[in-house]
Structure formats: C-alpha cells, structure tokens
N, C-alpha and C positions, 0 to 999 in steps of 0.2 A: 440473528444479530439485531441489536437495537440501533436502527439507523435514524437519520434525521426525522424528527416528528413533524410530519406534514399534514396531520389531521385537520388542523385549523388554518392551514395555508391554502389560499386559492391556487388552482392549477397554474394560472398565469405566473404566480410568484414562485411556485416550485420550479417551473421550467426555466424561468429567467435566472434563478439562482444556480441551477445545475449547469446550464449552458455557459454561464459565466465561469464556473469552476472548470469545465471542460476546456474552454478557450484559454484561460489563464494558466492551465497546466500544460499547454502546448499540445493538446490532443485533438485540436481541430483548427481550421483556418478561419479567416474573416467570413468567407462565404460558405464554408463547408459544414456538413453535419446538420442533424435535425433531431428534435426530441418531441415526444408526445405523451399525454396522459389521458386515459379514458376515465370518466367519472361515473358515479352511481346511476346517472341517467343514460349512460352509453353515449354521451356527447364526448367528442374527441377534441382536445386542446393541443395545438401543434405550432411549432415555430414557423415563421413566415419564410417565403422564398426570397433570396437575394437581399437580405437585410443583415447589416453588420453584427456578427455574433459577439463582438467585443463590447458593444454598447446596447444590447437588446433590453427593451423595457417591457413591463407587464402589458402595457397597452398595445405592444406589437404582436402579441400572441393571438392566434386565430382560433376560433371555435367552430367546429363543424358539428351541427346538431344531428341527433340520431335520425332526423327526417331528411337529412342532406343539405339543410340550409347552412350557408356560410356567413359567419359574423366576424367582422374585423376590417381593418383599413389596408391590409396587404393580401397578397395571394398566399394560400397555404403552401408549405414546402412541396417542391416538385416530387419528393419521395413519399408524399402522403399515401399513394396507392398501396405501398407495402405495409405501412403502419395499419391501415384499414384491414388489409388481408390477414395480418397477424392477430389483430384483436378478434376478428371473426373466427379464426381457426382455434384460438386459445383464449377462451373467456377468462381464465385464471390470470392472464397477464394484464397488468393495469398501467404499465409505463414501458416506453420503448426509447432507446437511444441508439442513434446511428451516427458514425463519424469516420474519419479517415486518419486515425492515429498512425504515425510513421512505421512503427515496428509491425503492427498488424497488417498494414498495407503491404509491407515487404513480404509477409507470409502469403498474402492474397495473390501477389503477382508471380509467386513461384509455385502456387498451387499446393501449399502445405498448411497444416493445422499445428499450432504450437502445443507441445506436450506440457500440460500444466503441472505434471508431477515434478517439475523442476524446483518448486518451492512447496512447503507442506500445506498451506491453507487453501491453495488455489483449486484443488480437486473439488472441494465442496462448495467453494464460493462460485466457481465458474460452471461446474458440471461438465458433462461431455459437450463437445463443440461440433456443430454442423458445418457443412460447406455448400454454398449455393453457386451453381454455374452462372457464368456471365450472361447478362441480358441487358438491354437498353435501360439506363437509369431512368427512373420515373415511370416506367411502363407497367401496365397491368400484368404482363407476363412475368416480369421480375418479382412483382408482389406474390404471384402464385407460386413461383419457385421457392422463395424464402419461406412463405407460409407452410409449404410442404415440409421444410426442415423443422419448423417449429412444431408441426403436428407430430413429428417423430419423438418429440419430447425435449429437443434442444432449447436452451434458453439463450444461447449465444451462437451466432452463425458468421463464419468468414464468407465474404462475398468476393468471388473471383475477380481479380483486377479492379477492385473497388474499395473495400474497407471491411467494416464489421457492423453488425446490428445485434443488440442485446435487448432482452425483455426482463421484466422484474415484477414482483408483487406490488412494488411502489417504485418511485423514482430513485430513492436512496439505494434500494436493492439493485436496480439496473446500473446505476453509476458504479457501485462497488464492483459488480461483475465486469463491467467495461474496463475500469481502471486496473483491476487485478489481472485480467487477461492481457492487456497491453503491457503490463509490467513483466509478465511471464515471457512475452514475445521479445521485449527489449533485453531481458536478462539472457535469453538464449542467444540472441544476436551478438551481444557484447561478449559473452562467454566464448562464442565461436571464434572471436578475434584472437584470444589468447590460448585457447586449448579446446578441449572437447567437453561439452556439457555432460554431466552425470544426472541421472534421474532417480527419484525416490520410488521405492516399491509401494504398493498399496498397503502392505503390512506396516511399513515405516510410517506412513501417513496416519493409519489407524492408531498407532502407538502415540503419535503426536497428539491426536484428538483426545486420547484417553488421559492426557495429563490434567485436564480441567477437573475431573471429579476428586482429585486429591486436595480436599478443602481443609483449611485450618478451622478449629472450633471458633464459634462466635464469641466476641467480648460482650460484657454487660456490666455496667452501662458504657456509653461512649461519650467522650467529650471533644469539643472542637474549639480550643482556645485560639487566640488571635494568631499566634505563630503557626499553628497548624493550618488555619484558613489561608494564610499567606502562601504556604507551600502549595496548597491546592491551586491557587491562582497562578503560581509560577509554572506548575506542571502543565496546566491547561494552555497557558501562553506558549510554552516551548513545544508542546505537541502540535498546536495549530501552526506554529512557525515551521516546524519540521515538515509538515504536510505541504505548506506553501512553497518551501524550498526544494521539494522533491526528495526529501530524506526520509519520508515515511508515507506509506499508502494507507487507505482507509481500512484495509482488512488485516493489517499486521503492524505491530510496534508496541513496545512497553517502555514506560519511563517511571523511574522511582527516585525518591529523594529521602535521605535520612532525616528523621525528625528529632527525637531525643533518645540518646543512648543507641540501642539497636532497633528502636521503633522507626517505622518509615511509612510513607504513603506511596501508592502504586496505582497505575492505570488498570482498568478491568479488561477482560476479553469481550468480544461480541458487541462492541460499541464502535461505530465509525469514528476513526481517530480524528478526522478533521472537524467532527461535530462534538467532541468530548466536552463535558461541562464539569464544573467544580464538584457538583454532587455525585458525579459518576466515580470519582477517584476514591480508592479504598484505603482506609487506615489499618495498619498492622501494628498491633501493640501487644507486648509480652507474648508474642507467638500466636495471637488471636486476630481474627479479621472483624472488621466493622459489621454489625448485624445487618442481615438482608442483602449483603453485597458479595459478589464473587470477584476476587482479585485475579490478576494475570496468571496464566498457567505456569509462568516462570517465577512465581513468588518465592518458592523454596530457594531457588538459586540466588535471588536478590537478598533474601534473608541471610544466607550463609556468607555471601560476599561482604555484607555489612559487618557481620559478626567476626569475620576473620581478617578484615582489612579496615582498621580504624581510620586510615587516611582517605577512604572512599566515602563520599557523601552523596553521590548521585550516579545513576546508571541509566544508559539508553541502550535498548536492544531493538534493532530495526532492520529493515531491508532497504538498501539504496541501489540504484541502477548499476553502478560500476563496481562497488564492492561485492555485489552479488555475483558478478562475473568470476571473481576469484573464489567465491564460496561454492559455486556450482561446478567449477572445474577442479577444485582442490589445489589451485595454483597458489604459490606463495606470493603475497603482495610485498615486493621488495622496496620498502621505502628508503633504503640506503641509496636510492638513485636521486633523492631530493633532500638536501640537508635540513630544511626547515621541517619537512614531514618527519624525518627521523627524530628530531628534537621533540616534537609533539607526541610521537607514537612509538618510537624505538621499533623493535622487531615485533611483527604481528603474526602469531602462530595460527595455523588452521587446526581445528579439532573435528572429529567425526560427527555426523548427524546423531543426535541423541545425547550428546555430552552435556546438554543443558537441561536434561530431564531430572526430575526429582531423585535424589540419592546418588547422582553421578558426581565424582570427584575431580574429573579431568580439568575442567575450567577453574575450579577452586584452587587446584595445585599450581596452575600456571599464572593466574592474575597476581600482579604485584605492582609496586611503584615503577618497576622497570618494564612491566608488561601490562599497560593499561587498557589494551584492546585485543580482542580475539575474534577470529572469523569461524563461525560454526558452518560446516559444509552443508550446502543445500538448505540453509535455514536463515542465517542472520549474521549481523556483526554486533558484538557487545563492546560498548565503550564505557569506561569508568572515569570518574574525576571527582574533584572537590565541589566547586559550585556548578550548578546545572548548566549555566550559560557557557562555562568553560568546557564542560563535557560535550555540549552541542558543537562548540568550536572545534574540539578535537575530532568529532564525527565529520564535520565539514572538511577538515584537513584531510582526513582519511579518504573521503569520497572524491575530493578534487585530485588527490594523489593517484587513486585507482583509475580515475578518468584519464589523466595524463599518461599513465603507464599503458592503459589499454589502447589509447590512440597512438602512442609511440610504438607499440608492438607492430603496427602496420608499416612503420618506416624502416625498421631494422633492429639489430640486436641492442637491447638496453644495456647501458654501461653504468654500473653502480660506483659509488665512491668506495675507496679501498679502506681496509681496516685501520690504517694509520690516520686517515682523514676522519673516520668515525670516532676514533679515540680522542682526536683533537676536539670534536664537537662535544663529546662527553665531558671533557675537562672544563671547557669554557662555559657550557650552558647547563650541565647537569651536576656539576661539582664532583 
C-alpha cells in the first residue's frame, strides 16, 4: 500500500504527525502511548515521557544515538526498553507504535486476541497477532517478552492487561496496522452487543483480494478539464473528512462521483485514505481507466450503479464502527425505530459477502430511490445519493442510527414505529 510519503520528512515530524492522529482519533490519552522511528544510522527517535500527546511538537521528540547518547530536552518514553528490544530482534522493522486503544485493551484484559477475519482486508494488513504475558511496564523483562513475540514473525502483539504494540516498515505501515486491528476489535465488541459475530474464511478473503486484477483497459489520451479537477478536490476533501469523523479507516473505503454521462472518478486501492491526494483519484471514461492508475476493486459495481440509476451521482462504500456491527452479525438495521433515519434511509437490506464482486447482480437489483443504502455482510455499507455531501450526510445518519440502536439493545427490546406511522412519514416527506 502506498502510505504517507515520509522519505523527505524528518523523524521528528513523522512522529508528531502520527501521534497527533492517534490522539485525535481517540486511540490514546494525553499521557498514554509512545511512538518511535529508527533511521538509517540506527539512531532511535522516540516520544518523550509524560508530555501532552495532544500538543506534542517536533522539538519534544528525543533522539537516542546508536552509541547510547540521549539528545533532547525531555526524558525518553518509559517504554523505550521494548522499542529498543524490538529493533534489535527485527532489523526489518523501522517504526513502532504502542498505545492503549479502548477495544484492544478490552481484549488484553480478558486474555484474548481479536479474530481479524471479521473484515476482509485485515488479515493481510495486520498479519497474525502475538500475545505477550504481563510484566512491569517499562521494564527490561517486558521488552524481552515482547521482542520474543516479534522474533516469531508477529508485527502486532497484544500486551496482557496493558494494550498493544505494532511494528512496520515505516510509520504509515505501523499506523495502518494499529488502526485496522483496533477497528476489528471494536467491530467484534459492538457486534457482540446485538448478536454473534460471523467470520470470513481464508478462501473468502482470497476471493476478495482477487478482485483487484480485473482491470479495465487504459484510455488514451486523458483530459482533466476544470469540472473534472473540481470533482477530484471534492472527493479528496470528503475522504479526509470521513476519516476524521471515524467513518472510514486508512485501509478500506471507496468514494466515487459521476462526472459526465456514465463517466466518473473513483478512489484507488492501496492508498491510505486519510492521505489520499487529487492525483491518486482515477478517471473512468467510456469504460476505460486513466493510464497508469488502478481504480478501486469495486469499480465495476460503481460503473453499473451509475449506468442503471440515473438519479445516483455519488457513492460511498466504507466501514464504520456501528454499521459494521450489523454487517458482521447479519442483523437487520431497523431504522423504523427513528423517524428521521427512516426518511433518510428507508429500509436497509443486508446482502451476503461477495455480492459486491464483479459480475454479481444482487446489489444492482436492490438499489433504487427507495433503497439508497445496503449493508454487505462482513464487508461494508454502500450508500448512494445525488450530491456527495448529501451522500456523506446519509452515511452519518446511518452510523448514528446504528450507534443508537446498538446502545439501546443493552437497555431492552427496541420498539419500532408501526406501519401506519411509516406510511404517514412516506406521504409527508417522500411524496
């Protein structure tokens, strides 16, 4: 995956940018978590101890030279010993991220490892997960125990009664692994509130991965008139906003917008969503793709939705924390419990995993003006609409509704509005 290009960024800037993203995503506290990067000289750059993670600056980052000399105006993180131990054990790892995200901490205190086969991309993003027995935080012994897990080949390790630590080929790689693993854990926990999570087989995940080679022919030449460039900017802005709002994670999510006729622009795979740029977005014209670019694996589905639904001008396919609870349990999201939600979404059907693959008709036969959103089991939610901002709004309403219903399930039986009340809504708001 093409992640954040950090080649020209100083390690201090890389670390402060990622720790800020971790903090603002609610995945660590003011005092919790630590990040490090090891450079080509084997010098280790690490976050300081007991400094506010919400306002960390590049000048706060500590450098520990390969000869042991410490440079910086703070003390290095108290967890530096296990960073050092991991780098020594695994020279291929160039960045480490440790934090206490709520869902993974939940798994750590019950002695379990989340099954990443709950969503399709996580198996290859996260890899197999290790488990390190409890030891005193900041101790050399803890470092040795964690390093032993990394020696086994794990790039992510659950720390008993503590949190998690992940390594990567760079900081973007480590963050994506960390974020995706926490999303899996959160999805499993939310799903367990309303039902029993289902998991994908390795064969289903391989079938998902095989969707990428189905490439459209390349167009020649390509043009980028002003209206096309405006759509690129809009897609980039909405993708970044979705990531900020917790409606998309870096390893999964597709956005497309109709351009002219049935031509459209769509996001690519293998690019961290929060770092997507205008030039990453792929133009699809006359059934051909922009030269040198690979569009989303779901391009065929988007193409067919636009061709068959003239009222649809934008599509978002993504994973969100609470909608995915309904996706992985195959439970129906009954928005008849909330009048405003039903007006926006009407009834949302669930379809089997694989219904979004090339050549499948199930989703295409269901989507309409009266069915603007569909949940794909163990994969995603697909939301359609006219203007892209309105489609994002529809997605937000769906996620807020799913959150309310999931939380309400712990209180008692959910009471929907009746058919007569639904019909009154239909007449007043939908004509």
